C-alpha positions in Angstrom: -25.1 -41.5 -38.6 -26.1 -39.0 -35.9 -26.1 -39.9 -31.9 -24.8 -43.0 -30.7 -21.0 -43.4 -28.8 -18.6 -41.4 -30.1 -16.1 -42.6 -32.6 -13.4 -44.7 -31.1 -11.1 -42.2 -33.4 -12.6 -39.1 -31.7 -10.0 -37.2 -29.6 -11.0 -36.9 -25.7 -10.3 -33.7 -24.1 -7.1 -34.8 -22.7 -6.2 -35.5 -25.9 -7.0 -31.7 -27.3 -5.6 -30.3 -24.4 -2.1 -32.2 -25.2 -2.3 -31.3 -28.9 -3.1 -27.8 -28.1 -0.1 -27.7 -25.4 2.2 -28.6 -28.1 1.6 -25.6 -30.6 4.5 -22.4 -30.0 1.9 -20.4 -29.0 0.1 -22.3 -27.0 1.9 -21.2 -23.3 1.8 -17.5 -24.1 -2.0 -17.8 -24.4 -1.9 -19.6 -21.4 -0.1 -17.2 -19.5 -2.1 -14.5 -20.9 -5.6 -16.2 -19.6 -3.8 -17.0 -16.0 -2.9 -12.9 -16.3 -6.5 -11.7 -17.1 -7.7 -14.0 -14.4 -5.5 -12.7 -11.9 -5.6 -9.0 -12.7 -10.2 -9.9 -12.7 -9.3 -11.1 -8.8 -7.0 -8.1 -8.0 -9.3 -5.5 -9.5 -12.3 -7.5 -7.8 -10.9 -7.5 -4.3 -9.8 -3.7 -4.7 -13.5 -2.7 -5.3 -14.6 -4.8 -2.5 -11.9 -3.4 0.4 -11.5 0.4 -1.4 -14.6 1.3 0.9 -13.5 0.2 4.0 -10.0 1.0 3.5 -10.8 4.5 2.8 -13.4 4.9 5.7 -10.3 3.8 8.1 -7.8 6.3 6.9 -10.9 8.8 7.2 -11.3 8.0 10.7 -7.3 7.4 11.5 -7.1 11.5 9.7 -10.0 12.5 12.6 -7.8 11.0 15.1 -4.7 12.6 14.6 -5.8 15.9 13.5 -7.6 15.9 16.9 -4.5 15.4 19.1 -2.8 18.2 17.5 -5.9 20.6 16.9 -8.3 20.5 20.0 -11.9 20.1 19.0 -13.0 23.1 21.2 -10.6 25.3 19.0 -12.7 25.0 15.8 -16.5 24.8 14.8 -15.7 23.5 10.9 -14.6 20.1 9.6 -11.2 19.9 9.0 -10.9 17.4 6.2 -13.3 19.6 4.2 -11.8 22.8 5.0 -8.0 22.0 2.9 -5.8 24.4 1.5 -2.8 23.3 -0.9 0.9 25.0 -0.6 3.7 24.1 -2.4 6.8 23.9 -0.7 10.7 23.7 -2.6 11.1 20.3 -0.2 8.2 18.8 0.6 6.5 19.3 -2.7 2.5 19.9 -2.6 1.3 19.9 0.8 -2.4 20.2 2.1 -3.1 22.3 5.1 -6.1 21.6 7.3 -7.7 24.7 8.6 -9.2 25.2 12.2 -11.9 28.2 11.9 -14.1 29.5 14.5 -16.1 31.6 12.4 -14.3 33.7 10.2 -10.9 33.6 11.8 -8.5 30.9 11.7 -8.0 29.2 14.7 -5.2 26.6 13.8 -3.6 24.8 11.0 -2.0 21.2 10.9 -0.4 19.4 7.5 2.2 17.1 7.5 5.8 16.6 7.0 8.2 14.3 6.3 12.0 13.3 7.4 14.3 10.8 6.2 14.5 8.6 9.4 17.0 5.3 9.4 14.6 3.2 7.9 12.8 5.5 5.5 10.5 8.3 5.6 8.8 9.4 8.6 5.5 11.3 8.3 5.1 13.8 11.2 1.4 15.6 12.0 1.8 19.3 13.5 -0.9 21.6 14.9 -0.5 25.2 14.7 -1.5 28.4 16.2 -1.9 31.8 14.1 1.1 32.9 16.0 3.1 30.1 14.9 3.2 28.1 18.3 2.7 24.5 18.0 0.1 22.8 19.8 1.2 19.4 19.2 3.0 17.1 17.1 2.2 13.3 16.3 4.1 10.9 14.1 1.4 9.1 11.6 4.0 6.3 10.0 7.3 5.4 10.2 9.4 2.4 9.3 12.0 2.6 12.5 14.1 -0.1 14.4 10.8 -1.6 16.9 12.5 -1.1 20.7 14.6 2.0 19.6 13.2 4.4 16.7 9.8 3.8 17.5 10.0 5.5 20.5 9.0 8.4 18.5 5.1 7.0 18.9 2.9 8.4 21.0 1.8 5.1 22.3 5.8 4.0 22.9 7.2 7.4 25.0 6.1 10.9 25.6 9.1 12.2 23.5 7.3 13.5 20.9 4.9 15.8 23.5 7.8 17.6 24.0 7.2 20.1 21.1 4.2 21.3 21.8 4.3 25.3 23.2 7.3 25.6 20.8 8.0 28.0 18.1 10.8 28.7 15.9 12.1 31.4 18.1 11.7 28.8 20.8 14.5 26.9 21.8 15.7 29.4 18.7 17.4 27.9 15.4 20.6 26.9 17.2 18.5 24.7 19.4 16.4 23.2 16.7 19.0 20.3 16.8 19.4 17.1 19.1 21.6 17.4 22.1 24.1 15.3 20.4 24.4 18.1 17.6 24.4 21.1 19.5 20.4 21.4 20.4 18.3 20.5 23.0 16.3 17.8 22.1 16.9 14.3 23.3 18.3 11.7 21.3 17.6 7.9 21.9 20.3 5.2 23.0 22.1 3.6 19.7 18.9 5.9 17.6 20.3 9.1 17.1 19.0 9.5 13.2 15.6 9.1 14.2 14.8 11.8 16.5 16.8 14.1 14.2 15.0 13.3 11.6 11.6 14.2 13.1 13.4 17.3 14.9 14.1 18.6 11.1 11.1 17.8 10.3 9.4 19.9 13.0 11.8 23.1 12.4 11.3 23.0 8.7 7.6 22.4 9.2 7.2 26.2 11.7 9.4 27.3 8.7 6.8 26.4 6.2 4.5 28.1 8.3 6.0 31.2 8.5 6.7 31.4 4.9 2.8 30.6 3.9 1.1 32.5 7.2 -0.5 34.4 5.2 -2.4 32.2 2.8 -3.0 29.7 5.5 -4.8 32.7 7.8 -6.6 34.3 5.0 -10.7 34.3 5.4 -12.3 31.9 3.8 -13.8 32.4 0.1 -17.4 33.6 0.3 -19.4 31.8 -1.9 -21.1 33.5 -5.0 -24.9 33.7 -4.5 -26.3 32.0 -7.7 -29.3 34.0 -9.3 
């Protein structure tokens, strides 16, 4: 007989689920389904937000580069004129090259120092003669109210590097005052400024080592046809 009310003995949906739960492999299947669903949600969220995150990162990079390489020093797009170099301690370093015509007018790149609470990423702008145009901290996790004074928005401490070079103040001077150098440390937070000073000094050494490669003319595109 077809149609009509279901048989009283037919299992309900709840009964079927309860029976499924008693199967030894049921919990593994449910966990796998939950994990798959979670992965799909995360992938969809990443797809929806990745574009906005990338745009914000580009905007932040432009803003930071403009603080260490003035706009009037170059005619090119710094984020499109990148030289990749290797450093023994920093690994791969991306150098943003500023040009006016075929002449390199400045370069910017990131060095990383180890602060009290983790890595401190420092952006340097350097002239062809190895003089600092400016230095800005891009990222850190130092203690608020102490180590965060390396940020330009918290104090002018980071601005003191502008105009300095390897020879000014010299090798012995590239330390905080507690270590015999010329740079102020923060009360209760010596490790943080020490890390920044060390990163900037190493950045100048990096420029001196790779100066010829950084200042080389841009490669000319070959004409097709």
